[in-house]
C-alpha positions as semicolon CSV with decimal commas, in nm:
position;residue;x (nm);y (nm);z (nm)
1;X;17,683;11,416;7,483
2;X;17,335;11,280;7,519
3;X;17,065;11,505;7,661
4;X;17,061;11,393;8,024
5;X;16,713;11,530;8,083
6;X;16,557;11,328;7,804
7;X;16,766;11,023;7,892
8;X;16,638;11,035;8,250
9;X;16,285;11,097;8,128
10;X;16,291;10,793;7,898
11;X;16,437;10,571;8,171
12;X;16,158;10,675;8,408
13;X;15,892;10,628;8,140
14;X;16,027;10,281;8,068
15;X;15,998;10,184;8,434
16;X;15,644;10,323;8,445
17;X;15,540;10,113;8,145
18;X;15,696;9,805;8,305
19;X;15,477;9,873;8,611
20;X;15,163;9,852;8,399
21;X;15,176;9,475;8,351
22;X;15,181;9,386;8,724
23;X;14,908;9,647;8,759
24;X;14,703;9,464;8,498
25;X;14,755;9,142;8,696
26;X;14,577;9,301;8,992
27;X;14,306;9,447;8,768
28;X;14,235;9,112;8,601
29;X;14,285;8,919;8,925
30;X;14,018;9,124;9,098
31;X;13,775;9,075;8,810
32;X;13,828;8,697;8,809
33;X;13,644;8,436;9,008
34;X;13,793;8,344;9,344
35;X;13,900;7,999;9,223
36;X;14,088;8,136;8,920
37;X;14,261;8,447;9,053
38;X;14,609;8,290;9,084
39;X;14,587;8,142;8,734
40;X;14,476;8,473;8,585
41;X;14,748;8,675;8,755
42;X;15,012;8,414;8,672
43;X;14,917;8,425;8,303
44;X;14,979;8,801;8,309
45;X;15,317;8,746;8,476
46;X;15,387;8,477;8,215
47;X;15,364;8,740;7,944
48;X;15,635;8,940;8,119
49;X;15,871;8,644;8,126
50;X;15,809;8,535;7,770
51;X;15,843;8,881;7,618
52;X;16,154;8,955;7,823
53;X;16,329;8,665;7,650
54;X;16,164;8,650;7,305
55;X;16,200;9,025;7,250
56;X;16,577;9,005;7,277
57;X;16,616;8,702;7,051
58;X;16,372;8,801;6,776
59;X;16,108;9,062;6,860
60;X;16,324;9,374;6,858
61;X;16,495;9,285;6,531
62;X;16,171;9,197;6,349
63;X;16,008;9,517;6,471
64;X;16,290;9,770;6,440
65;X;16,584;9,602;6,268
66;X;16,691;9,642;5,907
67;X;16,718;9,967;5,716
68;X;16,346;10,051;5,726
69;X;16,288;9,977;5,359
70;X;16,072;9,668;5,419
71;X;15,710;9,779;5,472
72;X;15,604;9,472;5,671
73;X;15,885;9,379;5,913
74;X;16,222;9,508;6,027
75;X;16,499;9,261;5,958
76;X;16,719;8,986;6,091
77;X;17,031;9,192;6,151
78;X;16,965;9,242;6,523
79;X;16,856;8,892;6,623
80;X;16,970;8,828;6,979
81;X;17,064;9,197;7,006
82;X;17,421;9,078;6,953
83;X;17,546;9,420;6,840
84;X;17,368;9,617;7,111
85;X;17,667;9,671;7,338
86;X;17,892;9,763;7,044
87;X;17,635;10,021;6,937
88;X;17,620;10,158;7,289
89;X;17,997;10,195;7,304
90;X;18,014;10,363;6,965
91;X;17,735;10,603;7,062
92;X;17,920;10,689;7,382
93;X;18,231;10,780;7,185
94;X;18,054;10,976;6,914
95;X;17,689;11,068;6,971
96;X;17,496;11,070;6,639
97;X;17,345;11,402;6,543
98;X;16,993;11,466;6,682
99;X;17,020;11,163;6,916
100;X;16,887;11,266;7,258
101;X;16,935;10,941;7,451
102;X;17,108;10,602;7,406
103;X;16,921;10,376;7,164
104;X;16,950;10,083;7,406
105;X;16,670;10,243;7,608
106;X;16,436;10,192;7,313
107;X;16,490;9,816;7,334
108;X;16,356;9,789;7,687
109;X;16,093;10,062;7,637
110;X;15,943;9,873;7,343
111;X;15,976;9,542;7,530
112;X;15,755;9,690;7,801
113;X;15,496;9,774;7,534
114;X;15,505;9,416;7,408
115;X;15,460;9,285;7,763
116;X;15,143;9,480;7,836
117;X;15,004;9,394;7,493
118;X;15,042;9,021;7,548
119;X;14,904;9,053;7,900
120;X;14,584;9,220;7,777
121;X;14,502;8,908;7,576
122;X;14,475;8,710;7,900
123;X;14,153;8,893;7,986
124;X;13,958;8,717;7,712
125;X;14,069;8,362;7,794
126;X;14,072;8,370;8,174
127;X;13,924;8,072;8,353
128;X;13,949;7,810;8,081
129;X;14,266;7,812;7,868
130;X;14,553;7,570;7,920
131;X;14,856;7,745;8,065
132;X;15,098;7,574;7,825
133;X;14,879;7,651;7,525
134;X;14,876;8,019;7,614
135;X;15,254;8,017;7,657
136;X;15,313;7,867;7,312
137;X;15,059;8,097;7,152
138;X;15,218;8,410;7,300
139;X;15,569;8,310;7,189
140;X;15,446;8,269;6,831
141;X;15,226;8,579;6,850
142;X;15,507;8,808;6,963
143;X;15,722;8,707;6,667
144;X;15,463;8,666;6,392
145;X;15,201;8,926;6,482
146;X;15,315;9,188;6,731
147;X;15,666;9,262;6,602
148;X;15,563;9,298;6,235
149;X;15,263;9,512;6,332
150;X;15,486;9,741;6,541
151;X;15,710;9,779;6,237
152;X;15,418;9,846;6,003
153;X;15,301;10,130;6,227
154;X;15,622;10,267;6,384
155;X;15,898;10,130;6,161
156;X;15,980;10,464;6,000
157;X;16,021;10,534;5,632
158;X;15,870;10,259;5,424
159;X;15,643;10,120;5,698
160;X;15,311;10,008;5,554
161;X;15,055;10,156;5,794
162;X;15,250;10,450;5,933
163;X;15,407;10,581;5,612
164;X;15,235;10,428;5,309
165;X;14,882;10,455;5,446
166;X;14,965;10,757;5,660
167;X;14,776;10,648;5,973
168;X;14,869;10,805;6,306
169;X;14,915;10,603;6,623
170;X;15,092;10,800;6,891
171;X;15,134;10,531;7,156
172;X;14,961;10,210;7,052
173;X;14,595;10,230;6,953
174;X;14,656;9,987;6,667
175;X;14,973;9,817;6,789
176;X;14,870;9,755;7,150
177;X;14,496;9,782;7,204
178;X;14,328;9,674;6,881
179;X;14,577;9,392;6,829
180;X;14,543;9,250;7,182
181;X;14,168;9,294;7,208
182;X;14,101;9,134;6,871
183;X;14,340;8,848;6,945
184;X;14,157;8,788;7,271
185;X;13,828;8,771;7,081
186;X;13,971;8,517;6,835
187;X;14,099;8,298;7,117
188;X;13,779;8,312;7,318
189;X;13,583;8,204;7,008
190;X;13,824;7,913;6,955
191;X;13,796;7,817;7,321
192;X;13,422;7,837;7,350
193;X;13,229;7,977;7,644
194;X;13,289;7,899;8,008
195;X;13,063;7,625;8,141
196;X;12,825;7,855;8,328
197;X;12,834;8,140;8,079
198;X;12,486;8,279;8,023
199;X;12,336;8,095;8,322
200;X;12,555;8,215;8,610
201;X;12,648;8,576;8,675
202;X;13,026;8,612;8,704
203;X;13,100;8,893;8,948
204;X;13,442;9,038;9,038
205;X;13,567;8,853;9,345
206;X;13,785;9,137;9,481
207;X;13,681;9,493;9,399
208;X;13,975;9,657;9,585
209;X;14,212;9,454;9,363
210;X;14,036;9,602;9,060
211;X;14,078;9,955;9,194
212;X;14,445;9,895;9,281
213;X;14,513;9,754;8,935
214;X;14,342;10,048;8,765
215;X;14,546;10,292;8,976
216;X;14,873;10,122;8,879
217;X;14,770;10,121;8,514
218;X;14,679;10,490;8,534
219;X;15,016;10,575;8,687
220;X;15,210;10,363;8,438
221;X;15,017;10,509;8,145
222;X;15,189;10,844;8,195
223;X;15,510;10,671;8,087
224;X;15,325;10,484;7,815
225;X;15,190;10,797;7,648
226;X;15,440;11,055;7,773
227;X;15,738;10,842;7,675
228;X;15,602;10,804;7,323
229;X;15,709;11,163;7,262
230;X;16,068;11,031;7,294
231;X;16,182;11,362;7,440
232;X;16,132;11,560;7,760
233;X;15,946;11,839;7,582
234;X;15,610;12,005;7,537
235;X;15,462;11,716;7,337
236;X;15,536;11,485;7,628
237;X;15,362;11,732;7,858
238;X;15,064;11,753;7,625
239;X;15,046;11,374;7,610
240;X;15,041;11,341;7,987
241;X;14,781;11,618;8,024
242;X;14,557;11,455;7,764
243;X;14,601;11,121;7,939
244;X;14,477;11,274;8,266
245;X;14,175;11,454;8,125
246;X;14,059;11,180;7,887
247;X;14,066;10,915;8,160
248;X;13,891;11,153;8,401
249;X;13,615;11,225;8,151
250;X;13,570;10,857;8,068
251;X;13,548;10,767;8,438
252;X;13,270;11,021;8,490
253;X;13,098;10,917;8,169
254;X;13,095;10,549;8,272
255;X;12,945;10,636;8,612
256;X;12,672;10,839;8,443
257;X;12,591;10,552;8,208
258;X;12,573;10,309;8,500
259;X;12,350;10,546;8,695
260;X;12,111;10,575;8,403
261;X;12,112;10,208;8,298
262;X;12,133;10,014;8,626
263;X;12,051;10,283;8,878
264;X;12,377;10,273;9,077
265;X;12,736;10,376;9,007
266;X;13,004;10,119;9,099
267;X;13,375;10,119;9,180
268;X;13,435;9,852;8,915
269;X;13,258;10,078;8,667
270;X;13,474;10,374;8,767
271;X;13,789;10,164;8,724
272;X;13,671;10,035;8,387
273;X;13,585;10,385;8,269
274;X;13,928;10,503;8,374
275;X;14,091;10,228;8,166
276;X;13,882;10,284;7,851
277;X;13,963;10,654;7,875
278;X;14,332;10,566;7,879
279;X;14,278;10,337;7,581
280;X;14,093;10,591;7,368
281;X;14,354;10,865;7,415
282;X;14,650;10,637;7,343
283;X;14,654;10,683;6,962
284;X;14,585;11,056;6,994
285;X;14,773;11,168;7,306
286;X;15,030;11,389;7,133
287;X;14,805;11,505;6,851
288;X;14,495;11,663;7,009
289;X;14,403;11,952;7,234
290;X;14,288;11,885;7,593
291;X;13,927;11,979;7,522
292;X;13,922;11,721;7,243
293;X;14,071;11,461;7,481
294;X;13,780;11,528;7,718
295;X;13,530;11,471;7,437
296;X;13,705;11,148;7,344
297;X;13,679;11,030;7,704
298;X;13,312;11,122;7,728
299;X;13,233;10,941;7,404
300;X;13,425;10,617;7,456
301;X;13,256;10,499;7,777
302;X;12,901;10,468;7,638
303;X;13,036;10,289;7,330
304;X;13,244;10,038;7,530
305;X;12,961;9,991;7,780
306;X;12,726;9,909;7,493
307;X;12,979;9,664;7,347
308;X;13,022;9,486;7,679
309;X;12,665;9,484;7,807
310;X;12,468;9,444;7,483
311;X;12,676;9,333;7,183
312;X;12,858;9,065;7,381
313;X;12,531;8,916;7,507
314;X;12,362;8,949;7,171
315;X;12,636;8,766;6,979
316;X;12,715;8,530;7,265
317;X;13,096;8,532;7,274
318;X;13,255;8,483;7,616
319;X;13,520;8,753;7,647
320;X;13,575;8,676;8,015
321;X;13,721;9,008;8,136
322;X;13,621;9,218;7,834
323;X;13,959;9,268;7,670
324;X;13,788;9,307;7,333
325;X;13,511;9,535;7,457
326;X;13,752;9,770;7,635
327;X;14,074;9,759;7,433
328;X;13,980;9,676;7,074
329;X;13,662;9,883;7,074
330;X;13,823;10,168;7,267
331;X;14,128;10,160;7,038
332;X;13,910;10,178;6,728
333;X;13,717;10,474;6,869
334;X;14,041;10,651;6,954
335;X;14,192;10,590;6,613
336;X;13,888;10,725;6,432
337;X;13,859;11,032;6,655
338;X;14,228;11,106;6,598
339;X;14,137;11,157;6,233
340;X;13,885;11,419;6,341
341;X;14,062;11,605;6,622
342;X;14,432;11,593;6,521
343;X;14,588;11,940;6,525
344;X;14,750;11,982;6,180
345;X;15,075;12,124;6,319
346;X;15,116;11,821;6,545
347;X;15,049;11,559;6,280
348;X;15,330;11,328;6,167
349;X;15,190;11,342;5,814
350;X;15,089;11,618;5,574
351;X;14,730;11,601;5,694
352;X;14,545;11,727;5,998
353;X;14,211;11,633;6,149
354;X;13,882;11,681;5,968
355;X;13,764;11,937;6,224
356;X;14,052;12,171;6,142
357;X;14,104;12,117;5,772
358;X;13,771;12,000;5,632
359;X;13,980;11,736;5,454
360;X;13,887;11,370;5,498
361;X;14,237;11,245;5,405
362;X;14,361;11,176;5,758
363;X;14,030;11,027;5,869
364;X;14,035;10,790;5,572
365;X;14,394;10,694;5,653
366;X;14,297;10,626;6,014
367;X;14,010;10,401;5,914
368;X;14,221;10,222;5,655
369;X;14,499;10,167;5,908
370;X;14,247;10,018;6,152
371;X;14,104;9,790;5,882
372;X;14,450;9,663;5,786
373;X;14,529;9,601;6,154
374;X;14,204;9,409;6,203
375;X;14,260;9,194;5,896
376;X;14,625;9,116;5,967
377;X;14,582;9,048;6,337
378;X;14,254;8,860;6,296
379;X;14,378;8,621;6,028
380;X;14,723;8,568;6,180
381;X;14,584;8,509;6,529
382;X;14,328;8,263;6,398
383;X;14,594;8,063;6,215
384;X;14,824;8,063;6,518
385;X;14,538;7,960;6,743
386;X;14,453;7,666;6,519
387;X;14,818;7,560;6,506
388;X;14,850;7,568;6,885
389;X;14,519;7,384;6,917
390;X;14,656;7,112;6,693
391;X;14,971;7,084;6,904
392;X;14,767;7,051;7,223
393;X;14,560;6,754;7,102
394;X;14,292;6,967;6,934
395;X;14,196;7,148;7,253
396;X;14,308;7,481;7,392
397;X;14,100;7,456;7,707
398;X;14,130;7,267;8,031
399;X;13,910;6,969;8,112
400;X;13,560;7,009;8,247
401;X;13,672;6,881;8,588
402;X;13,961;7,129;8,607
403;X;13,737;7,416;8,508
404;X;13,481;7,328;8,774
405;X;13,747;7,282;9,040
406;X;13,917;7,608;8,950
407;X;14,244;7,657;8,769
408;X;14,433;7,775;9,075
409;X;14,437;7,431;9,233
410;X;14,398;7,225;8,915
411;X;14,690;7,380;8,727
412;X;14,908;7,532;8,997
413;X;14,821;7,363;9,330
414;X;14,800;7,709;9,476
415;X;14,518;7,911;9,626
416;X;14,481;8,284;9,668
417;X;14,272;8,232;9,979
418;X;14,369;7,909;10,156
419;X;14,156;7,809;10,452
420;X;14,339;7,882;10,779
421;X;14,352;7,579;11,006
422;X;14,611;7,580;11,282
423;X;14,952;7,737;11,237
424;X;15,096;7,848;10,900
């Protein structure tokens, strides 16, 4: 018999992670300009549809298929998940030893991870990328970048980053946040800046949408991090506790930074701080003590704020909704701090954090794992972006006229706020 408690727990966590992507649609939609809110939210929903199909046909197999001996990708034995029902029936008849819940749950749980990862990329390209170009890019990216990276980190024995390098990533610092944020940066550089970037201040058009989106993300993140324990046990409880306190500390830290720098705290700032706190604790959630999670939250907000408000302006890249500044930067900070604060007894490897052991081994592995992720994702995303650009007549972005009109009407003939004249 399967453990019904853990089975129920994993089903609930899966549904919570699935909630995160619609939550991100509200978060990004609120941050967008009024004329682009439908397009931005629809691109997030697009990621849900694409992953839901591509994951079954190829993503799951390339990430978690095979016998685990290949360090860079899973295998081709589970393409289309054609043996999934047979496996379920065989598990029902004879439950494998140490198996707490049906393996079919992992398929949808990991699909939910892939959905939110693809959706994060949207934040960098909002307001100017062709809808079809994004769709083609995401299909290729899921198969060529995300699935192999998931295997390299979480593919078990023989995986390149997780086993050979020995880097820890509890719930997706490398796989989800660094990969999506860096990919967003690559795409926004290929696209070029929005027409008014640097001359017109782009303000969030709907602050309550931002707060609602952040709240849904916060709620879903408990499944994201808690479910990554893969059991209804104390590690899951620790992960959820760390998720709460890290995000709380980062929220407060962001408000303090805003108060010092601009003189006034904001609701958008509070929501952003909440999100970067969730990002920073993701790779460390099941490895650190709560006091360390608080420190991680306090530290990440000033760093991400600096990346968004200073580095972005200094270099001049137009990361529209700051996917890179929040997710890639926050994921890097979290991965590095994991190498410092990881409790040795909780580590998946033979090494604990520098603070406990005085040994730099885990910290070096963390940094090396991040570097490999950056190189692989950066190069692969650039190549895919250039290929898609070639397919779409050497341009990933909409026309000048469409951009000025707004992508809601230009690409979808739909408005979030139609003028009311007469009867609907």
